[in-house]
N, C-alpha and C positions, 0 to 999 in steps of 0.2 A: 664583473659580470652582474647584470641586474636581473631580478626576477620579474616576469611579466604577470600582471594582475588583470584578470578578465573584467571587463566592464559590462554593465547590464545590456547595453545595445550591441555588444559584440558576441553575445552568447547565442549559439544556434541550438535549438531544441528539436530532438528527434522524437519519434513515436515508437514505442516498443510494445509488443504483445507477450504476455506471460500466460501460459496454460497451467492452471492449477489442478487439472484432473489427475488424481492418483498421487499427488505430491503433498507433503506435510504443509499445513496452513501456515505455520511459522516460517518455514523455509521460503515459501512463496512471498510472504510478507516482508521478510528480510531482503530478498532480492529486489522487490518493488521499492522498498525504502532506500536502498543503495542507488537505484536508478533515479528516483525522485530527488535525491540530494545531489547527484552528479558525481559520486565518488568513483565511478568507473572511468571518468575523463582525466586525461593528464593535466588539464587546466583547473582541477578542483581547487577551490579556495573556500575556507570555512565560513567566511563572512559574506560570500556572494551566492546568490541563488542561481546555480548553473545546472540544475537538474533537467531531466527530460520528462515527457509524458509517458504514462504507463497505462495499458489496458490489460486487465486481469479477466480471463475467461474461465468458465467452468468453476466458479466459486462454490457451487453446491457439491462438486465432486472432490473437493479438497478433503484430506483426511487429518484427523487428530490422532497422534500416536499415543500408545499406552492406554490408560484409563481416563484420559482427559475428557472424552466425549460424555462420560457419565459423572465425573467428579468435578470438572472445572465449572465455575459459576462466575457470571458477570454481574457485578454490583454497580448500582448507581443510586444517587440520592437526590430527592426532589428539592431539598432545601428546607422542608418543613419537618416538624417534630414527628418522628416515627415514619419518615418518608424513605427509608432504605428499601430499594427494590432489588430483587435478584432474579436472574434468568439463567437456567442451565444451558450449557453449550449444545447439548443434544437438541433442545427445543429451538435454540437460535439457529442452528445449522439446518433444521427442517423448515422453519418459517421464514427466516431472513438471512441466508448465508452471505449476502453482500455486506450486511452490517457486521457480521463476525470478521470478515476479511478486512473491512475498513477499520475496525477497532484494533486489529493486529498491526496493520500498517501504521496507524496513528500512534500506537505505542512505541514504535521503532523510530519515529521521527522526533526531532527536538521540540521542546515546548517553547518555541520562540516564533517570531514573525516569519522566519525562514521556513520553519516546519509547517506552519499554517498555510503558507503560500505553496509549499510543495504538495500538501494534501489536496489542493484544488486541482492538481494535474493527474490524479489517479481516477480511472473509470473502471468500475467493477461490474461484471455481468454474471448472471446465474448460468446461462447457457453458453454455447460456443459461437453465438452470433453477436456482432457489434456493428454500429453504424458509423465507423470512423475510417472507411475505406479511402475517402478522399485525402486523408492525411498520409497515406501510404505507410502504415506501420510495419516495422520489421519484427520478426520473431526473435526473442532473446534466447540465445543458445547456450550461453555459459553456465 
């Protein structure tokens, strides 16, 4: 018996909508990363990009459990001496909740060309409106 390997031109990509309102940010990001990789499909293969498109709504209403909202800090470095920047998650969730969700999803994808390609298929919105009705997205229920 032989194993079937999906090819790039045989992959069908669906569109899914995730609602982050009232749900933990990490739980929503993990679900999105699973959909972007294609791990929910029976034809999943680690070396083939077989994931779907994901729309995340209500990123501003996602919650951080415990004391993460006050204690968690996002660090990035400019590359220059003394260029370490830090941003508290409470400020990030107020000013730019889409970036907080994007960083969470990015951290759950592999640091390879497949992960970077998967990250281009996620769309994150602050409110509950999106402009992808033409793609007929389905609500992810699991």
